[in-house]
Structures are given as C-alpha cells and as structure tokens.
N, C-alpha and C positions, 0 to 999 in steps of 0.2 A: 596230664597226670603222669606221675612216675610209676614205673612198674616194680619199684622196691618199697618196702615198708621198714621203717626203723623200729627195732625191737630191743628191749632191755632184757638181758639174760637174768634168769632167776635160778639157774642151775648150771653147773659147769658143763661145757660142751666143747670137746677137743681141748685146745689150749686156751680158749676163752673162759674167763671167770665170771661169776655172778656180778651184776652191776654194769657190765660192759654193754655198749650200744653196738648192735650189728645191723647190717642191711640185709634184709631177707626178700627174695623175689615174692611179689604179691600172690602168685599162685601156689606158693609153698608155705604160707603163714600157718595153715592148719597143721603142718608137720612139726612146727615149733611149739605147739601147745604143751605146756608142762616145762618147757625149757626157757621160754621168754614170753614177755607181754608187750603189746604195742606201746610205743612212746608217743605222747602228744607232741605235735610239731610246735615250734616256737610260736608264741602268740602273734597274730597278724596285726597290722597297723590299725585296722578298724575295730579290733577287740581289745578292751582294756586289760592290762596285765593284772592277775590276781595278786593281792597284797595280804599281809597278815591281818589287816583291819577287816578284810572281807570274810575271814574265817569266823566260825561260831566261837564265842569266847569261852564256852563251857567245855570245849574240846582241846584246850591248851595243853602244854607239856607239864604244867604244874599239877602234881597229884592232889586230889581233893581229900579232905579229912572226912572221916565217917561222922554221921550225925550223932550228937549226944556224947561225943568223946572229947 
C-alpha cells in the first residue's frame, strides 16, 4: 500500500487551484477536509469501467419539462 492519497482540490490552497490533483500523506488526509476530496484510483483490470449506459437515464444532463406545461 502507498502512504499517499490522491486528492482533488475543491478550494484554492497555496498556488494550487480547485480541480488539481495533489498527493497527500495518508496520515494528513484529515487536515485537507474542506480543501480537497479523495479521488478514486483508475479502474482495475477486474472491475468493468463505468459507461454512460450504466447511469440512471432520469439523471441525464437534459432538463426535464414540468408536467402539464
């Protein structure tokens, strides 16, 4: 196991901007709460990759029209 965790910034920290991926020591992850969230590692060979077909069709990016209008 590695002793670092990849985290995606959600708030600027130093020169790093939101959306950047940073390596954080595993024992300091609690200090990054509010600044970053853990990033899922790349899918493993034995796990199928998620596709858009796996998603719930009602949660697409197309806005739904109100009923009766």
